N, C-alpha and C positions, 0 to 999 in steps of 0.2 A: 464794324465787324473786323475781326483780327484777320491778319494776313494767312494765318494757318487755316482758319475756318474757311476763308474764301477759297484756298487752295483745294481743300477737301470737297467742297461743294462743286467747284469746277471739275475736278477729277471725276466726281460722281455723275455729273451732268454729261460730260464727254463720253463716259462709258455707256450711259443710257442711250445716247444719241447713236453710238456705234453699235449697239445691240439692235436697235430698230432699223439701222440700214441693212443689217444682215438678216432681219427677220423674214424677208421675202424670199431669201435664196435658200436653195436646198443644201443640206449638209454634204460635204465632200466625203466620199467613202471610197474603199478600196475594192469596190465590186468590179470584177472583171466581166465584161459583156462579150458573148460570142453568138454567132449567127447573124441572121439578117431580118429585116423588117420590110414587108411588101407594103409601099406606100398606098397602094391602092385598096388593100384589104385589111391591114392591121388595126386592131382595135385600140382604143385609147390607152388602155393598160399596156399593151405591147409597145406603143410609140413612147410611152412614158419611160420605158427601159432604156431608151437610147441614151447614151452618155451626154449630159448637159441639155437634155430636153426635159422640161417641166410641163405642168398643167397648161399654162397659157400658151406655149409652143404646140402642144398637142392639139389644142383647141383650133389654133390657126391652120394647122395641116388638115384636120377634119373639116373645117369650113371650106378651105380651099378645094379639097377633094370633092365635096358636094357639088361644086360647079365645074371642075375640071379633073379629068382623069390623068394621071401621071403617065406620060409615054416613055420618059426618060427621068432617071434619079436626078439629073441636073436641073430639072424643072422645080425641085424644091427651093431654089433661090428666088422663085416668084412669090413664095410665102412669106408674108410679113414676118420680119424678125430673123430670116435665114439668109445671110449673105454668102459670099464665096469662101470666106474664112470657116464659118461655121459649117458649111456643107463640106469643105475638105476634111474636116475632123469626122463627120458622120458618114462620109462616103463607103467606107468598108462595110457599113452595116445596113446599106440601103439596096432594095431592088424594086423592080415595078412587075416582076413575073414570078411565079412559083410561090411556094408557102413561106410563111413567116416563121422562122426558126430561133428567133432571138432567145437567149438565156442569159441570165445574171448569175455569176458565180462569186460567192463571198470567199474571202481569202481563207486559206487553210488554217484552222484552229490548232492550238497547241497540242492537242491529242492526236493530230494527223488527219482528222476527218475534214472533208470540204463540204460546204452546203451549196446546194444547187437550187435555183429558183427559176422556173420556167413561166411564161405567160399563162399557160394552161393551169398551172397550179395555184394562181392567185384568185 
């Protein structure tokens, strides 16, 4: 095999591996999140709107919640996959009392109109 063919195959293989490594991750978007999520009452869809929280983490929260009521938002660190660093990023969006009010706002479009998505609209 020629060195050139080997280099092409190697590059192709590495790009395929990189693609598979990223396949399980959610795409990064410019969605702005406002409001809060009540850890004791939020639906899976509402929890999924939290920045950096995907389906696996949502299921972990729901499973924990079936066994334990959240008395304080800090108890989220007891859920598998949530450490202090991740909690500190989510803290502004968490509550254990009141209504869930989380909304995701897409960035303004060139025409000057913003798109809004709330958990109720999904």
